[in-house]
PyMOL Python script that loads the backbone (N, CA, C, O; Angstrom):
from pymol import cmd

cmd.read_pdbstr("""\
ATOM      1  N   MET A   1     -18.011  47.150  -9.706  1.00  0.00           N
ATOM      2  CA  MET A   1     -17.780  47.803 -10.403  1.00  0.00           C
ATOM      3  C   MET A   1     -18.139  46.864 -11.501  1.00  0.00           C
ATOM      4  O   MET A   1     -17.178  46.793 -12.266  1.00  0.00           O
ATOM      5  N   SER A   2     -19.692  45.686 -12.119  1.00  0.00           N
ATOM      6  CA  SER A   2     -19.820  44.621 -13.063  1.00  0.00           C
ATOM      7  C   SER A   2     -18.999  43.903 -12.580  1.00  0.00           C
ATOM      8  O   SER A   2     -18.499  43.327 -13.546  1.00  0.00           O
ATOM      9  N   GLY A   3     -18.408  43.471 -11.464  1.00  0.00           N
ATOM     10  CA  GLY A   3     -18.138  42.751 -10.502  1.00  0.00           C
ATOM     11  C   GLY A   3     -17.052  42.337 -11.316  1.00  0.00           C
ATOM     12  O   GLY A   3     -17.093  41.328 -12.020  1.00  0.00           O
ATOM     13  N   ARG A   4     -15.873  43.266 -11.208  1.00  0.00           N
ATOM     14  CA  ARG A   4     -14.819  43.119 -11.407  1.00  0.00           C
ATOM     15  C   ARG A   4     -14.278  44.138  -9.408  1.00  0.00           C
ATOM     16  O   ARG A   4     -14.841  44.937  -8.660  1.00  0.00           O
ATOM     17  N   GLU A   5     -12.942  43.396  -9.429  1.00  0.00           N
ATOM     18  CA  GLU A   5     -12.752  43.904  -8.490  1.00  0.00           C
ATOM     19  C   GLU A   5     -11.983  45.701  -8.148  1.00  0.00           C
ATOM     20  O   GLU A   5     -12.738  45.866  -7.190  1.00  0.00           O
ATOM     21  N   VAL A   6     -11.626  46.278  -8.161  1.00  0.00           N
ATOM     22  CA  VAL A   6     -10.621  47.585  -7.944  1.00  0.00           C
ATOM     23  C   VAL A   6     -10.554  48.312  -6.700  1.00  0.00           C
ATOM     24  O   VAL A   6     -11.179  48.087  -5.664  1.00  0.00           O
ATOM     25  N   LEU A   7      -9.549  49.385  -6.991  1.00  0.00           N
ATOM     26  CA  LEU A   7      -8.924  49.637  -5.982  1.00  0.00           C
ATOM     27  C   LEU A   7      -9.852  50.890  -5.267  1.00  0.00           C
ATOM     28  O   LEU A   7     -10.658  51.252  -6.125  1.00  0.00           O
ATOM     29  N   PRO A   8     -10.008  51.578  -4.175  1.00  0.00           N
ATOM     30  CA  PRO A   8     -10.399  52.473  -3.517  1.00  0.00           C
ATOM     31  C   PRO A   8     -10.095  53.638  -3.798  1.00  0.00           C
ATOM     32  O   PRO A   8     -10.323  54.564  -3.019  1.00  0.00           O
ATOM     33  N   LEU A   9      -9.537  53.795  -4.935  1.00  0.00           N
ATOM     34  CA  LEU A   9      -8.834  54.468  -5.364  1.00  0.00           C
ATOM     35  C   LEU A   9      -9.845  55.282  -6.997  1.00  0.00           C
ATOM     36  O   LEU A   9     -10.180  54.496  -7.883  1.00  0.00           O
ATOM     37  N   ILE A  10     -10.155  56.639  -7.136  1.00  0.00           N
ATOM     38  CA  ILE A  10     -11.306  57.541  -7.685  1.00  0.00           C
ATOM     39  C   ILE A  10     -10.139  58.648  -9.180  1.00  0.00           C
ATOM     40  O   ILE A  10      -9.835  59.835  -9.066  1.00  0.00           O
ATOM     41  N   GLU A  11     -10.029  58.377  -9.531  1.00  0.00           N
ATOM     42  CA  GLU A  11      -9.549  59.663 -10.522  1.00  0.00           C
ATOM     43  C   GLU A  11     -10.785  60.352 -10.993  1.00  0.00           C
ATOM     44  O   GLU A  11     -11.836  59.837 -11.375  1.00  0.00           O
ATOM     45  N   GLY A  12     -10.327  62.156 -10.855  1.00  0.00           N
ATOM     46  CA  GLY A  12     -11.311  62.701 -11.067  1.00  0.00           C
ATOM     47  C   GLY A  12     -11.324  64.350 -10.752  1.00  0.00           C
ATOM     48  O   GLY A  12     -10.287  65.003 -10.641  1.00  0.00           O
ATOM     49  N   GLY A  13     -12.584  64.876 -10.634  1.00  0.00           N
ATOM     50  CA  GLY A  13     -13.224  65.719  -9.970  1.00  0.00           C
ATOM     51  C   GLY A  13     -12.072  67.126 -10.349  1.00  0.00           C
ATOM     52  O   GLY A  13     -12.028  68.050  -9.536  1.00  0.00           O
ATOM     53  N   LYS A  14     -11.311  67.169 -11.440  1.00  0.00           N
ATOM     54  CA  LYS A  14      -9.926  67.766 -11.868  1.00  0.00           C
ATOM     55  C   LYS A  14     -11.050  69.439 -12.774  1.00  0.00           C
ATOM     56  O   LYS A  14     -10.458  70.327 -13.387  1.00  0.00           O
ATOM     57  N   GLY A  15     -11.941  69.432 -12.670  1.00  0.00           N
ATOM     58  CA  GLY A  15     -12.871  70.500 -13.695  1.00  0.00           C
ATOM     59  C   GLY A  15     -13.293  70.286 -14.703  1.00  0.00           C
ATOM     60  O   GLY A  15     -13.785  69.159 -14.765  1.00  0.00           O
ATOM     61  N   VAL A  16     -13.372  71.056 -15.917  1.00  0.00           N
ATOM     62  CA  VAL A  16     -13.811  71.227 -17.106  1.00  0.00           C
ATOM     63  C   VAL A  16     -12.869  71.063 -17.738  1.00  0.00           C
ATOM     64  O   VAL A  16     -11.761  71.556 -17.527  1.00  0.00           O
ATOM     65  N   SER A  17     -13.253  70.179 -18.801  1.00  0.00           N
ATOM     66  CA  SER A  17     -12.497  69.954 -19.453  1.00  0.00           C
ATOM     67  C   SER A  17     -10.757  69.660 -19.477  1.00  0.00           C
ATOM     68  O   SER A  17      -9.872  70.084 -20.222  1.00  0.00           O
ATOM     69  N   ALA A  18     -10.740  68.713 -18.274  1.00  0.00           N
ATOM     70  CA  ALA A  18      -9.132  68.246 -17.779  1.00  0.00           C
ATOM     71  C   ALA A  18      -9.700  66.486 -17.481  1.00  0.00           C
ATOM     72  O   ALA A  18      -9.005  65.745 -16.787  1.00  0.00           O
ATOM     73  N   THR A  19     -10.575  66.162 -17.893  1.00  0.00           N
ATOM     74  CA  THR A  19     -10.198  64.957 -17.555  1.00  0.00           C
ATOM     75  C   THR A  19     -11.324  63.836 -19.465  1.00  0.00           C
ATOM     76  O   THR A  19     -12.302  63.902 -20.209  1.00  0.00           O
ATOM     77  N   ASN A  20     -10.360  63.220 -19.215  1.00  0.00           N
ATOM     78  CA  ASN A  20     -10.393  62.578 -20.970  1.00  0.00           C
ATOM     79  C   ASN A  20     -10.441  61.381 -20.764  1.00  0.00           C
ATOM     80  O   ASN A  20     -10.267  61.112 -19.575  1.00  0.00           O
ATOM     81  N   GLY A  21     -10.685  60.095 -21.741  1.00  0.00           N
ATOM     82  CA  GLY A  21     -11.047  59.062 -21.884  1.00  0.00           C
ATOM     83  C   GLY A  21      -9.497  58.762 -21.925  1.00  0.00           C
ATOM     84  O   GLY A  21      -9.369  57.555 -21.721  1.00  0.00           O
ATOM     85  N   MET A  22      -8.049  59.468 -22.135  1.00  0.00           N
ATOM     86  CA  MET A  22      -6.704  58.557 -21.835  1.00  0.00           C
ATOM     87  C   MET A  22      -6.602  58.769 -19.952  1.00  0.00           C
ATOM     88  O   MET A  22      -6.193  58.183 -18.950  1.00  0.00           O
ATOM     89  N   SER A  23      -7.141  59.757 -20.287  1.00  0.00           N
ATOM     90  CA  SER A  23      -6.312  59.860 -18.121  1.00  0.00           C
ATOM     91  C   SER A  23      -7.090  59.238 -17.616  1.00  0.00           C
ATOM     92  O   SER A  23      -6.552  58.466 -16.823  1.00  0.00           O
ATOM     93  N   SER A  24      -8.635  59.102 -17.657  1.00  0.00           N
ATOM     94  CA  SER A  24      -9.391  58.334 -16.654  1.00  0.00           C
ATOM     95  C   SER A  24      -8.895  56.705 -17.202  1.00  0.00           C
ATOM     96  O   SER A  24      -8.363  55.902 -16.435  1.00  0.00           O
ATOM     97  N   GLY A  25      -9.297  56.298 -19.231  1.00  0.00           N
ATOM     98  CA  GLY A  25      -8.211  55.297 -18.941  1.00  0.00           C
ATOM     99  C   GLY A  25      -7.950  54.429 -18.641  1.00  0.00           C
ATOM    100  O   GLY A  25      -8.437  53.303 -18.535  1.00  0.00           O
ATOM    101  N   SER A  26      -6.152  55.435 -18.271  1.00  0.00           N
ATOM    102  CA  SER A  26      -5.700  55.026 -17.330  1.00  0.00           C
ATOM    103  C   SER A  26      -5.056  55.167 -16.356  1.00  0.00           C
ATOM    104  O   SER A  26      -3.839  55.311 -16.237  1.00  0.00           O
ATOM    105  N   TRP A  27      -6.004  55.123 -15.468  1.00  0.00           N
ATOM    106  CA  TRP A  27      -6.220  54.725 -14.014  1.00  0.00           C
ATOM    107  C   TRP A  27      -6.938  53.430 -13.686  1.00  0.00           C
ATOM    108  O   TRP A  27      -6.733  52.492 -12.916  1.00  0.00           O
ATOM    109  N   ALA A  28      -8.147  53.857 -14.858  1.00  0.00           N
ATOM    110  CA  ALA A  28      -8.653  52.438 -14.528  1.00  0.00           C
ATOM    111  C   ALA A  28      -8.056  51.014 -15.153  1.00  0.00           C
ATOM    112  O   ALA A  28      -8.236  49.945 -14.570  1.00  0.00           O
ATOM    113  N   ALA A  29      -7.398  51.112 -16.282  1.00  0.00           N
ATOM    114  CA  ALA A  29      -6.126  49.930 -16.430  1.00  0.00           C
ATOM    115  C   ALA A  29      -5.182  49.286 -15.311  1.00  0.00           C
ATOM    116  O   ALA A  29      -4.671  48.172 -15.195  1.00  0.00           O
ATOM    117  N   ALA A  30      -5.160  50.595 -14.439  1.00  0.00           N
ATOM    118  CA  ALA A  30      -4.684  50.792 -13.170  1.00  0.00           C
ATOM    119  C   ALA A  30      -5.289  50.337 -12.045  1.00  0.00           C
ATOM    120  O   ALA A  30      -4.689  50.473 -10.979  1.00  0.00           O
ATOM    121  N   GLY A  31      -6.190  49.904 -12.064  1.00  0.00           N
ATOM    122  CA  GLY A  31      -6.991  49.341 -11.093  1.00  0.00           C
ATOM    123  C   GLY A  31      -7.730  50.775 -10.218  1.00  0.00           C
ATOM    124  O   GLY A  31      -7.480  51.080  -9.052  1.00  0.00           O
ATOM    125  N   GLY A  32      -8.206  51.140 -10.689  1.00  0.00           N
ATOM    126  CA  GLY A  32      -8.644  52.410 -10.415  1.00  0.00           C
ATOM    127  C   GLY A  32     -10.422  52.056 -10.544  1.00  0.00           C
ATOM    128  O   GLY A  32     -11.089  51.023 -10.595  1.00  0.00           O
ATOM    129  N   VAL A  33     -10.815  54.007 -10.567  1.00  0.00           N
ATOM    130  CA  VAL A  33     -11.975  53.863 -10.591  1.00  0.00           C
ATOM    131  C   VAL A  33     -11.764  55.385 -11.786  1.00  0.00           C
ATOM    132  O   VAL A  33     -11.329  56.482 -11.436  1.00  0.00           O
ATOM    133  N   GLY A  34     -12.122  55.082 -12.900  1.00  0.00           N
ATOM    134  CA  GLY A  34     -11.689  56.192 -14.088  1.00  0.00           C
ATOM    135  C   GLY A  34     -13.346  57.228 -14.416  1.00  0.00           C
ATOM    136  O   GLY A  34     -14.374  56.809 -14.948  1.00  0.00           O
ATOM    137  N   THR A  35     -13.088  58.511 -13.920  1.00  0.00           N
ATOM    138  CA  THR A  35     -14.185  59.230 -14.745  1.00  0.00           C
ATOM    139  C   THR A  35     -14.022  60.583 -15.640  1.00  0.00           C
ATOM    140  O   THR A  35     -12.979  61.230 -15.721  1.00  0.00           O
ATOM    141  N   VAL A  36     -15.020  60.831 -16.173  1.00  0.00           N
ATOM    142  CA  VAL A  36     -14.215  61.932 -16.857  1.00  0.00           C
ATOM    143  C   VAL A  36     -15.527  63.145 -17.046  1.00  0.00           C
ATOM    144  O   VAL A  36     -16.743  62.956 -17.079  1.00  0.00           O
ATOM    145  N   SER A  37     -14.988  64.022 -17.117  1.00  0.00           N
ATOM    146  CA  SER A  37     -15.803  65.377 -16.303  1.00  0.00           C
ATOM    147  C   SER A  37     -16.685  65.703 -18.058  1.00  0.00           C
ATOM    148  O   SER A  37     -15.896  66.099 -18.916  1.00  0.00           O
ATOM    149  N   ALA A  38     -18.245  65.539 -18.546  1.00  0.00           N
ATOM    150  CA  ALA A  38     -19.022  66.025 -19.273  1.00  0.00           C
ATOM    151  C   ALA A  38     -19.458  67.316 -18.721  1.00  0.00           C
ATOM    152  O   ALA A  38     -20.610  67.559 -18.361  1.00  0.00           O
ATOM    153  N   VAL A  39     -18.671  67.960 -18.685  1.00  0.00           N
ATOM    154  CA  VAL A  39     -19.126  69.852 -18.492  1.00  0.00           C
ATOM    155  C   VAL A  39     -19.034  70.604 -18.842  1.00  0.00           C
ATOM    156  O   VAL A  39     -18.713  71.243 -17.840  1.00  0.00           O
ATOM    157  N   ASN A  40     -19.038  71.606 -19.982  1.00  0.00           N
ATOM    158  CA  ASN A  40     -18.449  71.688 -20.238  1.00  0.00           C
ATOM    159  C   ASN A  40     -19.033  73.762 -21.175  1.00  0.00           C
ATOM    160  O   ASN A  40     -19.869  73.881 -22.070  1.00  0.00           O
ATOM    161  N   ALA A  41     -18.190  75.012 -20.487  1.00  0.00           N
ATOM    162  CA  ALA A  41     -18.709  75.988 -19.534  1.00  0.00           C
ATOM    163  C   ALA A  41     -18.720  77.037 -21.168  1.00  0.00           C
ATOM    164  O   ALA A  41     -17.567  77.366 -21.445  1.00  0.00           O
ATOM    165  N   ASP A  42     -19.416  77.387 -21.852  1.00  0.00           N
ATOM    166  CA  ASP A  42     -20.195  78.154 -22.403  1.00  0.00           C
ATOM    167  C   ASP A  42     -18.976  79.128 -22.757  1.00  0.00           C
ATOM    168  O   ASP A  42     -18.135  79.551 -21.963  1.00  0.00           O
ATOM    169  N   SER A  43     -19.090  79.446 -24.432  1.00  0.00           N
ATOM    170  CA  SER A  43     -17.650  80.041 -25.241  1.00  0.00           C
ATOM    171  C   SER A  43     -18.157  80.952 -25.895  1.00  0.00           C
ATOM    172  O   SER A  43     -18.975  80.538 -26.717  1.00  0.00           O
ATOM    173  N   TYR A  44     -17.922  82.748 -25.866  1.00  0.00           N
ATOM    174  CA  TYR A  44     -18.079  83.362 -27.041  1.00  0.00           C
ATOM    175  C   TYR A  44     -17.066  83.996 -27.721  1.00  0.00           C
ATOM    176  O   TYR A  44     -15.868  83.973 -27.436  1.00  0.00           O
ATOM    177  N   ASP A  45     -17.815  84.785 -28.994  1.00  0.00           N
ATOM    178  CA  ASP A  45     -16.815  84.915 -29.262  1.00  0.00           C
ATOM    179  C   ASP A  45     -17.032  86.686 -28.884  1.00  0.00           C
ATOM    180  O   ASP A  45     -17.909  87.201 -28.191  1.00  0.00           O
ATOM    181  N   GLU A  46     -15.437  87.598 -29.911  1.00  0.00           N
ATOM    182  CA  GLU A  46     -15.244  88.981 -29.412  1.00  0.00           C
ATOM    183  C   GLU A  46     -16.744  89.824 -29.796  1.00  0.00           C
ATOM    184  O   GLU A  46     -16.513  91.020 -29.977  1.00  0.00           O
ATOM    185  N   ASN A  47     -18.012  89.512 -29.936  1.00  0.00           N
ATOM    186  CA  ASN A  47     -18.726  90.181 -29.737  1.00  0.00           C
ATOM    187  C   ASN A  47     -19.501  90.142 -28.411  1.00  0.00           C
ATOM    188  O   ASN A  47     -20.059  91.032 -27.769  1.00  0.00           O
ATOM    189  N   GLY A  48     -19.351  88.791 -28.206  1.00  0.00           N
ATOM    190  CA  GLY A  48     -20.000  88.415 -26.610  1.00  0.00           C
ATOM    191  C   GLY A  48     -20.824  87.926 -26.543  1.00  0.00           C
ATOM    192  O   GLY A  48     -21.579  87.628 -25.617  1.00  0.00           O
ATOM    193  N   ASN A  49     -20.780  87.657 -28.232  1.00  0.00           N
ATOM    194  CA  ASN A  49     -21.922  86.094 -28.074  1.00  0.00           C
ATOM    195  C   ASN A  49     -22.060  84.226 -28.571  1.00  0.00           C
ATOM    196  O   ASN A  49     -21.866  83.564 -29.590  1.00  0.00           O
ATOM    197  N   ARG A  50     -22.537  83.956 -27.052  1.00  0.00           N
ATOM    198  CA  ARG A  50     -22.374  82.458 -26.710  1.00  0.00           C
ATOM    199  C   ARG A  50     -22.607  81.817 -27.937  1.00  0.00           C
ATOM    200  O   ARG A  50     -23.625  81.946 -28.617  1.00  0.00           O
ATOM    201  N   ILE A  51     -21.057  80.717 -28.348  1.00  0.00           N
ATOM    202  CA  ILE A  51     -20.691  80.559 -29.290  1.00  0.00           C
ATOM    203  C   ILE A  51     -21.462  78.604 -29.221  1.00  0.00           C
ATOM    204  O   ILE A  51     -20.998  77.785 -28.427  1.00  0.00           O
ATOM    205  N   PRO A  52     -22.259  78.364 -29.895  1.00  0.00           N
ATOM    206  CA  PRO A  52     -22.956  76.813 -29.784  1.00  0.00           C
ATOM    207  C   PRO A  52     -21.873  75.854 -29.234  1.00  0.00           C
ATOM    208  O   PRO A  52     -20.786  76.389 -29.015  1.00  0.00           O
ATOM    209  N   GLN A  53     -21.965  74.690 -29.003  1.00  0.00           N
ATOM    210  CA  GLN A  53     -21.359  74.354 -29.210  1.00  0.00           C
ATOM    211  C   GLN A  53     -21.324  72.009 -29.705  1.00  0.00           C
ATOM    212  O   GLN A  53     -20.626  71.000 -29.602  1.00  0.00           O
ATOM    213  N   ILE A  54     -22.319  72.394 -30.081  1.00  0.00           N
ATOM    214  CA  ILE A  54     -22.982  71.564 -31.142  1.00  0.00           C
ATOM    215  C   ILE A  54     -23.940  72.435 -32.106  1.00  0.00           C
ATOM    216  O   ILE A  54     -24.552  71.890 -33.025  1.00  0.00           O
TER     217      ILE A  54
END
""", "prot")
cmd.dss("prot")
cmd.show_as("cartoon", "prot")
cmd.util.cbc("prot")
cmd.orient("prot")
């Protein structure tokens, strides 16, 4: 990873909105490979209309 030696441990796969820069950053700072989940499930209002993410 960019010429840096890392431990053979990867943090990730915790699901939607469960990973972020804090969890993966801490893992990477300890010598592992941190990943971030960039998937976000759709949200709906009380009438069943999809709420835009952006």
